[in-house]
Residue, then its C-alpha position, 0 to 999 in steps of 0.5 A: m599330877v601337875d603340868l608345869k610345862g604347859q603353864y610355862l609355855k603360856i608365860k614363856k616370853e615374860v619368864d624368859y625375859a625376866i630370867q635373862n635380865v637377871v643373868d645379864k645383871t649377874a645379881f644372882i643373890n639379893g638382886s632387885e627382883v627379890g625386893v620387888f617380889k617382897n613388895n608384890l607379895s605383901e600387897y597381894l596378901g595385905v600383910k605388912h612384912v614379907i621375909t623371903c627364904a630358901n624354902g617352905t621348911d626353912a620358913l617354918q623353922i625360922a618362924l619358930m626360932a623367932l619365938d624364943l621357945k625353950i627346949g621341951d616346949e610343946v607345939i601343937v600340930p595336926a597328925f595328918t600333914y606333910v612331915a615338914t610341919a613337925e620336923v622343924i619342931a623336932l629339929l629345934k628340940l621342941k615337942p610336937v603335940l599331935v592332934d586329930v583333924d576334921i574328917d570333912t575339911f582335913n584341917i586341924n580339929v579345934q576341940q582337940i587343940e583345946a584338949a592338948i594344951n598344958e603348961k608347956t604349950k607355947a604355939i599352935v601350927p595349923v596347916h591349911l591343907f589341900g587349899q582351904c583354911a583351918n578354922m582360924q577365928e576359933i584358933m585365934y580365940i584359943a590362942e589368945k585365951h591361953n597366950l599362945y603363938v600361932i604360926e600358919d603353915n600356908a604352903q598349900a593355900i596361898g591365895a585363899d581367903y578366910i571368911y569370918i562370921n561377920g563376913k570379913r575376908q582375910k588372906t590365909g597366912t596373915i591371921g596368926d602371928i606368923g605365916c609361912t609358905s613354900f614356892f616349890p614348883s608344884k605349889n599354886l604359886g611356884c618358882f623354878g626351884d626352891g623358895g619360901a616366904i614368911f609374913t607377919n604384921n608384927d614389926k618386932l617379929a619381922f625384924k627378928l625373922q629377917i635377921i635370923a634368915n640372914h645369919g643372925q645379922n642386921k649389919k654385915y659381920y655383926h651377928q646379934l643372934t644365932g641364925v641360918n643362911s636362907r634366902l630366895d635367889t634372884i632368878q626365883a624371885a624374877v619368876l615369881n614376879i611374873k607368876i604372882k600376876h596370874l595367881d588369881e587366874y590360876s586359882n580360878k582354873r583350879q576351882k573350875a576343874a574341881k567343880f567339874y570333878s565334884e559335879n560328875l562324881k557326886n553320884n558315885k557311891n564309892l566316893v566322897t568329894p571334897i567339902c568346901s568350908n563356909s569359912s574359907t575359899h578353896v584354891f585346890h592345891q590338891y583335889t582329894l577324894l575319900v574312897k569308901n570301903g577300903k577300895r582306895d588302892e584298887l582305884k589308884q591302881f586302876l587309874n594308873k593303869n589307864g594313864i591317870p596319875a593319882n597320889i596319896y597325901y598322906p599314907m602314914p600319919l605323923n604319930k606312926q612315923e619312926a622319926f616321931k614315935n619317941i619324941s611326940r605327944v599324941v592327944g586322943d585316938l586320932k580316929n579321923t587321921k587314921e581313916l584319912c590315911s587309909s582312904v584319901l586319893s588325890l586326882p590330877m589338879h593343875t592350871e592346864l587341865d582341859n575338858n578332854q582330860l577331865e572327861y577322860i578321868i571322870e569316865k575311867i573313875n565311874q567306869l570302875k566296878f569295885s571288886 
């Protein structure tokens, strides 16, 4: 699904030098590279504050911890997403409120958000799934109307632009009160281990996020809050300082591969290719098809048999997960979520896909005569 070795070999000299430099200095925690990366990411995103942390799940948890929510407060999330988005809500003894997504973009449905709000609602966590942004203009309007926080889960869409009705562009993750991302190796901007970051334009929230991530302290051994120990280590920051220079190039390569897929699969009557929203660019963390007529598993098995990896993101909605059955509130029938879980299939998507690989994948998909 992802060729990290091929990507590494193209930047090997830069990366090896950067890692060796950290080893030589032995500044493995909070070395200078971490500060440099914060500045690089802040400049790239056009956001005032970047707080690095240990992983994307920590980023979401720390973001929620900074909002002073009370036990039982409700947080709205899409039912069709990775578990981490709702997991941190449950860990903090808040209530995940699960709503449906749009069938075409896979992102949270804004009408469902409005329907889910009650007196206990305190925040919305839109997930920019598979590489394109949720309808943030409408989400922010709803949030302001009901005095709610917005935390953007930007783990799959870093580098994408949200496009307002007036044509203004803004990087995903910088629109809500807080944005969160992951640098897991397979992400569009990935390190060589675990890593994450939180971003905000709010000075007060930035200060709080920073001290929560650092044991609740602003001054060593003086703890203002109950915090956590969550930090990006220096070697990962060194790797990210190299890779962030290539992020737009990586996005362009993914978009080129996605365009090839879509152009060559558009006439396949068994499939629906990804729809790109007019309000967002798409950086294709995943290239996800809808397979019609209950044939998804048949196609997956056929591709795997022919040496082509294909994964299902995600086979079970959050409302059906045992962990959330008794602690979440479900809004509506989640019709779209249910359909997606039974029909989505993601094809290989990474920066090193070449024409031969793409042509082979297309040939095999179009070759299959569904039973």
